Backbone as CSV, one residue per row, in Angstrom:
resi,resn,N_x,N_y,N_z,CA_x,CA_y,CA_z,C_x,C_y,C_z
1,MET,185.865,190.264,-187.239,186.247,191.243,-186.233,186.537,192.572,-186.919
2,ARG,185.716,193.566,-186.640,185.890,194.883,-187.257,186.750,195.766,-186.355
3,VAL,187.738,196.409,-186.968,188.742,197.178,-186.230,188.661,198.653,-186.644
4,SER,188.634,199.527,-185.647,188.710,200.967,-185.869,190.014,201.485,-185.292
5,VAL,190.722,202.283,-186.074,192.005,202.847,-185.651,191.827,204.342,-185.415
6,VAL,192.187,204.794,-184.226,192.104,206.212,-183.865,193.517,206.771,-183.813
7,ILE,193.756,207.848,-184.568,195.070,208.462,-184.645,194.962,209.922,-184.203
8,PRO,195.318,210.244,-182.953,195.326,211.641,-182.512,196.568,212.350,-183.033
9,VAL,196.391,213.561,-183.551,197.529,214.279,-184.140,197.503,215.751,-183.761
10,TYR,198.697,216.313,-183.669,198.859,217.752,-183.495,200.092,218.188,-184.269
11,ASN,199.882,218.953,-185.318,200.961,219.431,-186.180,201.829,218.283,-186.703
12,GLU,201.187,217.343,-187.388,201.883,216.190,-187.970,201.723,216.172,-189.486
13,GLU,201.807,217.346,-190.107,201.619,217.466,-191.551,202.577,216.576,-192.335
14,ALA,203.828,216.494,-191.881,204.820,215.713,-192.608,204.724,214.221,-192.309
15,ALA,204.396,213.870,-191.062,204.422,212.466,-190.652,203.143,211.709,-191.007
16,LEU,201.999,212.371,-190.901,200.726,211.669,-191.038,200.564,210.923,-192.362
17,PRO,200.937,211.504,-193.512,200.796,210.729,-194.758,201.553,209.418,-194.747
18,LEU,202.731,209.398,-194.101,203.512,208.161,-194.037,202.818,207.133,-193.156
19,VAL,202.259,207.594,-192.035,201.556,206.685,-191.129,200.372,206.040,-191.856
20,LEU,199.590,206.860,-192.536,198.403,206.342,-193.225,198.786,205.416,-194.376
21,ARG,199.901,205.726,-195.035,200.347,204.905,-196.170,200.790,203.517,-195.674
22,GLU,201.403,203.459,-194.493,201.933,202.198,-193.979,200.911,201.387,-193.203
23,LEU,199.770,201.968,-192.905,198.745,201.250,-192.140,198.096,200.183,-193.008
24,PRO,198.145,198.912,-192.607,197.549,197.834,-193.431,196.027,197.891,-193.373
25,ARG,195.413,198.442,-194.402,193.974,198.680,-194.393,193.156,197.399,-194.364
26,GLU,193.746,196.275,-194.749,192.997,195.022,-194.668,192.727,194.630,-193.222
27,HIS,193.464,195.242,-192.283,193.257,194.975,-190.854,192.574,196.132,-190.144
28,ALA,192.252,197.177,-190.884,191.634,198.366,-190.288,190.447,198.790,-191.138
29,GLN,189.262,198.392,-190.710,188.070,198.696,-191.496,187.661,200.160,-191.391
30,GLU,188.142,200.846,-190.351,187.809,202.250,-190.161,189.039,202.961,-189.602
31,VAL,189.363,204.134,-190.172,190.488,204.932,-189.704,189.982,206.335,-189.395
32,ILE,190.254,206.793,-188.178,189.797,208.105,-187.722,191.009,208.921,-187.306
33,VAL,191.211,210.060,-187.926,192.271,210.981,-187.546,191.634,212.121,-186.757
34,VAL,192.174,212.385,-185.573,191.657,213.464,-184.718,192.685,214.579,-184.696
35,ASP,192.338,215.705,-185.305,193.226,216.865,-185.301,192.985,217.655,-184.026
36,ASN,194.007,217.708,-183.170,193.869,218.319,-181.861,194.311,219.792,-181.868
37,GLY,193.754,220.547,-182.824,194.039,221.983,-182.885,195.322,222.329,-183.596
38,SER,195.681,221.577,-184.633,196.930,221.823,-185.360,196.942,223.224,-185.984
39,THR,198.156,223.784,-186.078,198.324,225.091,-186.700,198.971,224.975,-188.073
40,ASP,199.275,223.747,-188.505,199.809,223.540,-189.852,198.707,222.935,-190.725
41,ARG,199.060,222.187,-191.746,198.072,221.642,-192.692,197.677,220.202,-192.354
42,THR,197.837,219.798,-191.115,197.493,218.427,-190.732,196.053,218.077,-191.095
43,PHE,195.127,218.971,-190.799,193.705,218.696,-191.061,193.471,218.464,-192.549
44,GLN,194.034,219.303,-193.407,193.863,219.165,-194.848,194.512,217.888,-195.372
45,VAL,195.685,217.563,-194.813,196.373,216.331,-195.212,195.515,215.112,-194.883
46,ALA,194.902,215.114,-193.706,194.041,213.997,-193.306,192.822,213.899,-194.216
47,GLN,192.227,215.018,-194.528,191.056,215.004,-195.415,191.402,214.432,-196.790
48,ALA,192.585,214.753,-197.280,193.008,214.283,-198.597,193.269,212.782,-198.611
49,ALA,193.417,212.182,-197.441,193.728,210.744,-197.356,192.476,209.886,-197.371
50,HIS,191.306,210.503,-197.434,190.032,209.775,-197.503,189.822,208.866,-196.282
51,VAL,190.058,209.431,-195.116,189.733,208.766,-193.859,188.760,209.679,-193.105
52,LYS,188.186,209.183,-192.031,187.337,210.034,-191.196,188.224,211.036,-190.464
53,VAL,187.803,212.293,-190.439,188.569,213.335,-189.780,187.657,214.120,-188.852
54,VAL,188.138,214.344,-187.631,187.379,215.136,-186.668,188.321,216.157,-186.051
55,HIS,187.802,217.340,-185.773,188.598,218.393,-185.141,188.211,218.485,-183.666
56,GLU,189.210,218.425,-182.794,188.996,218.589,-181.359,189.862,219.751,-180.886
57,SER,189.215,220.878,-180.570,189.954,222.081,-180.212,190.478,222.046,-178.782
58,ARG,189.871,221.226,-177.908,190.352,221.119,-176.528,191.623,220.292,-176.530
59,ARG,192.731,220.939,-176.173,194.024,220.296,-176.275,194.177,219.201,-175.220
60,GLY,194.846,218.127,-175.626,195.120,217.029,-174.718,194.982,215.695,-175.423
61,TYR,195.917,214.794,-175.159,195.895,213.477,-175.802,194.605,212.728,-175.488
62,GLY,194.191,212.761,-174.226,192.954,212.078,-173.854,191.740,212.701,-174.517
63,GLN,191.721,214.027,-174.609,190.613,214.703,-175.280,190.512,214.250,-176.732
64,ALA,191.661,214.142,-177.404,191.672,213.733,-178.798,191.177,212.295,-178.961
65,CYS,191.629,211.416,-178.076,191.175,210.019,-178.155,189.666,209.923,-177.948
66,GLN,189.153,210.667,-176.988,187.709,210.644,-176.725,186.935,211.162,-177.925
67,ALA,187.445,212.194,-178.585,186.771,212.732,-179.760,186.676,211.685,-180.870
68,GLY,187.752,210.909,-181.032,187.718,209.837,-182.024,186.726,208.761,-181.675
69,LEU,186.652,208.421,-180.394,185.725,207.374,-179.958,184.267,207.760,-180.194
70,ARG,183.978,209.050,-180.138,182.599,209.493,-180.277,182.045,209.284,-181.685
71,ILE,182.905,209.124,-182.677,182.401,208.972,-184.038,182.682,207.596,-184.629
72,ILE,183.115,206.673,-183.795,183.406,205.320,-184.278,182.119,204.634,-184.713
73,ALA,182.212,203.856,-185.755,181.053,203.122,-186.288,180.516,202.165,-185.234
74,GLY,179.211,201.972,-185.272,178.549,201.164,-184.262,178.910,199.693,-184.280
75,ASP,179.430,199.199,-185.403,179.716,197.764,-185.500,181.185,197.421,-185.243
76,SER,181.964,198.370,-184.755,183.375,198.085,-184.467,183.493,197.188,-183.239
77,ASP,184.418,196.237,-183.325,184.656,195.310,-182.221,185.894,195.651,-181.417
78,VAL,186.907,196.203,-182.100,188.198,196.469,-181.484,188.635,197.896,-181.832
79,ILE,189.165,198.602,-180.839,189.683,199.943,-181.044,191.203,199.912,-180.920
80,VAL,191.872,200.499,-181.884,193.334,200.606,-181.874,193.707,202.083,-181.779
81,PHE,194.682,202.382,-180.928,195.222,203.738,-180.824,196.645,203.715,-181.367
82,LEU,196.926,204.703,-182.216,198.199,204.755,-182.924,198.635,206.210,-183.025
83,ASP,199.883,206.510,-182.683,200.371,207.876,-182.796,200.586,208.261,-184.253
84,GLY,200.440,209.548,-184.537,200.553,210.036,-185.909,201.877,210.658,-186.253
85,ASP,202.915,210.428,-185.435,204.217,211.060,-185.656,205.223,210.153,-186.362
86,HIS,204.780,208.966,-186.785,205.594,208.005,-187.511,206.641,207.329,-186.636
87,SER,206.483,207.381,-185.316,207.415,206.673,-184.437,207.039,205.182,-184.328
88,ASP,205.744,204.898,-184.338,205.296,203.506,-184.366,205.403,202.956,-185.790
89,TYR,205.388,201.646,-185.904,205.352,200.986,-187.204,203.919,200.482,-187.426
90,PRO,203.124,201.172,-188.242,201.732,200.757,-188.424,201.580,199.320,-188.913
91,ASP,202.577,198.822,-189.639,202.437,197.458,-190.155,202.660,196.401,-189.071
92,ASP,202.905,196.833,-187.816,202.893,195.897,-186.691,201.471,195.650,-186.173
93,LEU,200.497,196.295,-186.786,199.106,196.164,-186.324,198.638,194.716,-186.203
94,PRO,198.890,193.823,-187.169,198.438,192.425,-187.006,198.953,191.764,-185.741
95,LYS,200.160,192.117,-185.295,200.715,191.544,-184.069,199.887,191.954,-182.851
96,LEU,199.392,193.193,-182.846,198.572,193.648,-181.738,197.208,192.970,-181.737
97,LEU,196.685,192.732,-182.923,195.336,192.186,-183.020,195.278,190.679,-182.776
98,GLU,196.384,189.990,-182.995,196.361,188.530,-182.937,195.902,187.972,-181.576
99,PRO,196.400,188.467,-180.436,195.906,187.921,-179.156,194.409,188.115,-178.964
100,ILE,193.867,189.203,-179.480,192.414,189.415,-179.364,191.669,188.477,-180.302
101,ARG,192.204,188.282,-181.493,191.580,187.337,-182.423,191.522,185.932,-181.827
102,ARG,192.564,185.561,-181.065,192.614,184.226,-180.459,191.840,184.161,-179.145
103,ASN,191.201,185.273,-178.763,190.504,185.354,-177.468,191.464,185.152,-176.299
104,ASP,192.695,185.636,-176.464,193.696,185.518,-175.420,193.953,186.851,-174.722
105,ALA,193.220,187.904,-175.067,193.469,189.214,-174.466,192.250,190.114,-174.620
106,ASP,192.121,191.033,-173.656,191.149,192.134,-173.761,191.845,193.420,-174.193
107,LEU,193.045,193.635,-173.663,193.855,194.806,-173.967,195.255,194.335,-174.350
108,VAL,195.731,194.799,-175.493,197.080,194.445,-175.956,197.899,195.730,-176.074
109,ILE,199.024,195.766,-175.404,199.903,196.932,-175.421,201.145,196.602,-176.250
110,GLY,201.439,197.447,-177.203,202.662,197.289,-177.974,203.855,197.743,-177.158
111,SER,204.699,196.819,-176.755,205.829,197.155,-175.886,207.060,197.475,-176.711
112,ARG,207.513,198.718,-176.578,208.752,199.141,-177.234,209.965,198.597,-176.485
113,VAL,209.777,198.275,-175.218,210.852,197.740,-174.401,211.154,196.293,-174.792
114,LEU,210.106,195.512,-174.996,210.284,194.123,-175.405,210.642,194.005,-176.887
115,GLY,210.275,195.018,-177.664,210.533,194.991,-179.089,211.850,195.652,-179.450
116,GLU,211.856,196.260,-180.616,213.088,196.858,-181.141,212.915,198.368,-181.240
117,ALA,213.465,199.086,-180.275,213.481,200.544,-180.330,214.820,200.981,-180.901
118,LEU,214.781,201.679,-182.016,216.022,202.103,-182.654,216.778,203.080,-181.755
119,PRO,218.088,203.153,-181.889,218.892,204.041,-181.039,218.358,205.475,-181.074
120,GLY,218.158,206.038,-179.889,217.690,207.402,-179.783,216.188,207.590,-179.877
121,ALA,215.458,206.526,-180.222,214.018,206.663,-180.392,213.326,206.911,-179.067
122,LEU,213.756,206.192,-178.040,213.235,206.410,-176.682,214.255,207.225,-175.892
123,THR,213.847,208.385,-175.428,214.752,209.228,-174.667,214.998,208.625,-173.285
124,PRO,216.082,209.003,-172.615,216.324,208.494,-171.260,215.166,208.770,-170.317
125,GLN,214.542,209.943,-170.430,213.429,210.244,-169.538,212.207,209.368,-169.835
126,GLN,212.005,208.999,-171.105,210.916,208.083,-171.424,211.180,206.696,-170.826
127,ARG,212.419,206.240,-170.937,212.755,204.919,-170.386,212.576,204.888,-168.868
128,VAL,213.060,205.936,-168.201,212.921,205.992,-166.747,211.459,206.109,-166.349
129,GLY,210.703,206.959,-167.044,209.284,207.124,-166.730,208.500,205.847,-166.930
130,ASN,208.769,205.149,-168.038,208.116,203.868,-168.291,208.422,202.872,-167.182
131,TRP,209.709,202.768,-166.861,210.127,201.797,-165.839,209.450,202.091,-164.506
132,LEU,209.432,203.361,-164.097,208.865,203.722,-162.813,207.363,203.463,-162.770
133,ALA,206.649,203.903,-163.803,205.192,203.723,-163.832,204.830,202.243,-163.846
134,CYS,205.521,201.464,-164.662,205.218,200.035,-164.740,205.601,199.305,-163.459
135,ARG,206.684,199.760,-162.835,207.093,199.179,-161.557,206.034,199.420,-160.496
136,LEU,205.517,200.637,-160.447,204.477,200.966,-159.465,203.202,200.157,-159.733
137,MET,202.826,200.028,-160.998,201.653,199.215,-161.324,201.867,197.755,-160.951
138,GLY,203.101,197.287,-161.127,203.408,195.917,-160.741,203.276,195.706,-159.246
139,LEU,203.723,196.681,-158.477,203.581,196.592,-157.017,202.113,196.607,-156.606
140,ARG,201.316,197.379,-157.299,199.895,197.496,-156.936,199.081,196.289,-157.353
141,PHE,199.346,195.761,-158.558,198.483,194.712,-159.107,199.169,193.359,-159.285
142,GLY,200.464,193.303,-159.013,201.158,192.035,-159.165,201.329,191.589,-160.597
143,ARG,201.302,192.534,-161.532,201.483,192.225,-162.948,202.716,192.916,-163.473
144,SER,203.549,192.189,-164.182,204.782,192.747,-164.728,204.557,193.239,-166.152
145,LEU,204.344,194.548,-166.287,204.261,195.173,-167.596,205.515,196.005,-167.810
146,THR,205.846,196.273,-169.073,207.115,196.932,-169.367,206.970,198.313,-169.979
147,ASP,205.767,198.681,-170.447,205.665,199.894,-171.240,204.292,200.540,-171.115
148,LEU,204.271,201.859,-171.349,203.019,202.619,-171.472,202.777,202.950,-172.937
149,GLY,203.245,202.106,-173.808,203.246,202.386,-175.240,201.912,202.869,-175.789
150,PRO,201.939,203.856,-176.693,200.700,204.402,-177.251,200.036,203.506,-178.286
151,PHE,200.785,202.576,-178.888,200.238,201.669,-179.891,199.598,200.507,-179.153
152,ARG,198.267,200.469,-179.136,197.544,199.488,-178.332,196.194,199.165,-178.944
153,ALA,195.676,198.005,-178.597,194.378,197.554,-179.093,193.552,197.044,-177.919
154,ILE,192.261,197.335,-177.942,191.387,196.929,-176.848,189.995,196.625,-177.392
155,ARG,189.369,195.615,-176.812,187.998,195.302,-177.201,187.093,196.500,-176.884
156,ARG,186.219,196.821,-177.787,185.407,198.029,-177.628,184.552,197.988,-176.380
157,ASP,183.900,196.860,-176.130,183.021,196.798,-174.957,183.817,196.924,-173.660
158,ARG,185.059,196.403,-173.638,185.886,196.535,-172.447,186.303,197.992,-172.245
159,LEU,186.628,198.667,-173.327,187.023,200.067,-173.233,185.869,200.927,-172.724
160,GLN,184.687,200.696,-173.235,183.523,201.464,-172.789,183.260,201.263,-171.307
161,ALA,183.466,200.040,-170.825,183.218,199.744,-169.416,184.214,200.436,-168.493
162,LEU,185.402,200.796,-169.019,186.415,201.443,-168.193,186.078,202.902,-167.889
163,SER,185.266,203.535,-168.738,184.843,204.932,-168.517,186.047,205.850,-168.269
164,LEU,186.949,205.895,-169.232,188.148,206.716,-169.084,187.795,208.201,-169.081
165,ARG,188.535,208.968,-168.269,188.237,210.388,-168.088,189.459,211.297,-168.275
166,GLU,190.671,210.752,-168.214,191.865,211.576,-168.265,191.944,212.349,-169.590
167,PRO,192.063,213.679,-169.535,192.067,214.466,-170.782,193.446,214.644,-171.415
168,THR,194.521,214.360,-170.686,195.848,214.666,-171.235,196.764,213.450,-171.223
169,PHE,197.989,213.633,-170.710,199.014,212.592,-170.818,198.690,211.331,-170.025
170,GLY,197.764,211.422,-169.081,197.476,210.275,-168.229,196.550,209.236,-168.840
171,TRP,196.114,209.445,-170.074,195.137,208.539,-170.722,195.599,207.091,-170.726
172,ASN,196.816,206.828,-171.189,197.303,205.455,-171.280,197.466,204.826,-169.911
173,VAL,197.943,205.604,-168.946,198.105,205.081,-167.588,196.738,204.741,-166.990
174,GLU,195.770,205.631,-167.171,194.431,205.360,-166.652,193.865,204.085,-167.260
175,MET,194.069,203.897,-168.566,193.556,202.701,-169.227,194.171,201.437,-168.620
176,GLN,195.493,201.454,-168.426,196.143,200.279,-167.880,195.757,200.026,-166.419
177,MET,195.701,201.081,-165.640,195.328,200.940,-164.229,193.910,200.385,-164.096
178,LYS,192.969,200.977,-164.829,191.572,200.533,-164.726,191.385,199.139,-165.302
179,ALA,192.132,198.807,-166.349,192.035,197.463,-166.922,192.509,196.417,-165.936
180,LEU,193.643,196.675,-165.277,194.157,195.738,-164.288,193.224,195.648,-163.077
181,LYS,192.696,196.785,-162.655,191.788,196.798,-161.513,190.507,196.023,-161.817
182,ALA,190.062,196.083,-163.077,188.843,195.379,-163.475,189.079,193.908,-163.772
183,GLY,190.334,193.471,-163.707,190.632,192.071,-163.965,190.649,191.701,-165.436
184,LEU,190.848,192.689,-166.312,190.917,192.383,-167.743,192.206,191.649,-168.059
185,TRP,192.153,190.935,-169.150,193.303,190.165,-169.604,194.205,191.109,-170.400
186,VAL,195.284,191.576,-169.775,196.196,192.536,-170.391,197.490,191.826,-170.785
187,VAL,197.848,191.932,-172.049,199.087,191.308,-172.521,199.905,192.341,-173.295
188,GLU,201.181,192.053,-173.430,202.073,192.890,-174.225,202.621,192.074,-175.389
189,VAL,202.824,192.755,-176.508,203.523,192.144,-177.643,204.645,193.095,-178.039
190,PRO,205.790,192.545,-178.446,206.907,193.409,-178.849,206.603,194.140,-180.161
191,VAL,206.882,195.429,-180.188,206.712,196.206,-181.418,207.983,197.013,-181.674
192,ARG,208.116,197.452,-182.894,209.263,198.273,-183.273,208.955,199.747,-183.002
193,TYR,210.018,200.533,-182.858,209.850,201.947,-182.563,211.032,202.703,-183.133
194,ARG,210.764,203.888,-183.682,211.809,204.693,-184.318,211.658,206.152,-183.894
195,SER,212.636,206.961,-184.205,212.559,208.380,-183.892,211.408,209.018,-184.682
196,ARG,210.652,209.838,-184.010,209.511,210.500,-184.641,209.984,211.519,-185.665
197,ILE,209.087,211.920,-186.541,209.365,213.007,-187.471,209.057,214.317,-186.759
198,GLY,210.019,215.205,-186.713,209.831,216.469,-186.015,210.138,216.344,-184.534
199,ARG,209.967,217.439,-183.835,210.281,217.502,-182.422,209.072,217.110,-181.574
200,SER,209.296,216.275,-180.568,208.210,215.849,-179.698,207.690,217.013,-178.878
201,LYS,206.348,217.106,-178.764,205.754,218.145,-177.943,205.876,217.841,-176.455
202,ILE,206.200,216.601,-176.129,206.295,216.189,-174.726,207.745,215.953,-174.341
203,SER,208.341,214.875,-174.859,209.700,214.522,-174.458,210.757,215.414,-175.101
204,GLY,210.361,216.253,-176.071,211.319,217.102,-176.747,211.692,218.351,-175.969
205,THR,210.979,218.639,-174.898,211.291,219.817,-174.082,211.304,219.429,-172.617
206,LEU,212.055,220.174,-171.813,212.118,219.902,-170.377,210.758,220.132,-169.727
207,SER,210.108,221.235,-170.099,208.803,221.527,-169.502,207.769,220.472,-169.866
208,GLY,207.799,220.011,-171.123,206.864,218.975,-171.551,207.111,217.664,-170.823
209,THR,208.379,217.319,-170.641,208.722,216.099,-169.919,208.257,216.151,-168.473
210,LEU,208.472,217.297,-167.818,208.066,217.445,-166.421,206.548,217.397,-166.279
211,ARG,205.829,218.050,-167.191,204.360,218.033,-167.138,203.826,216.624,-167.333
212,ALA,204.393,215.916,-168.310,203.934,214.557,-168.577,204.230,213.638,-167.406
213,GLY,205.440,213.746,-166.853,205.799,212.918,-165.707,204.910,213.165,-164.516
214,PHE,204.642,214.439,-164.248,203.762,214.779,-163.128,202.359,214.228,-163.347
215,LYS,201.848,214.359,-164.580,200.496,213.874,-164.869,200.410,212.366,-164.744
216,ILE,201.422,211.663,-165.187,201.434,210.203,-165.088,201.418,209.749,-163.632
217,LEU,202.280,210.377,-162.819,202.314,210.012,-161.400,201.013,210.379,-160.699
218,LEU,200.440,211.509,-161.059,199.150,211.922,-160.472,198.060,210.938,-160.841
219,THR,198.058,210.478,-162.081,197.056,209.500,-162.530,197.244,208.176,-161.790
220,LEU,198.474,207.759,-161.625,198.743,206.536,-160.857,198.191,206.652,-159.440
221,ALA,198.425,207.784,-158.814,197.951,207.999,-157.446,196.420,208.024,-157.394
222,ARG,195.815,208.663,-158.373,194.372,208.799,-158.387,193.648,207.459,-158.516
223,HIS,194.259,206.534,-159.239,193.591,205.252,-159.472,194.235,204.119,-158.685
224,TRP,194.993,204.455,-157.651,195.679,203.434,-156.875,194.704,202.564,-156.094
225,PHE,193.655,203.165,-155.532,192.718,202.415,-154.691,191.392,202.158,-155.403
């Protein structure tokens, strides 16, 4: 089973080297860093790490993920998405891959709610937003999920069939909504979570939190039927 890891980043010069250092390469045959228009040395740091690097000038989390998918090797079986701010624990990767290896899942979401989130790592607005979005998805599809966590793994052919389009914060919600609607086998595994390095571009500001929340709810509404 060949695994490709996509890491979207924006101004993560300090955090990215730690993420790449902690990523267990024996479980990741391909690593792609997508620089989403950074204004610091993130791009140069990624190049120095001897991984695939692509620049995506169109801002947005979904745009960055799509840019990474466009250059993935043709023989990859599983795609993993991992944040580059050092909030996730890259060495939890085998836990995400195990249900797919056992043919027990199509999409595996790393749940920070079921796992160990260090004090302060998840802001109150993140906890409320996660609870609300997952509650609404549960009402729609009858599935109890706990998190919209960014650390996730999905079979490549299943991901391609979903035809994701969301360019910004709604990417993860769209993936979960479409996966449940398509009847994919979606499971969660507990993962660890810590405070990110630097200030969050989303939850670190009121405007970012409001924009993200609005986009998530809009994405939920768009894919409800």
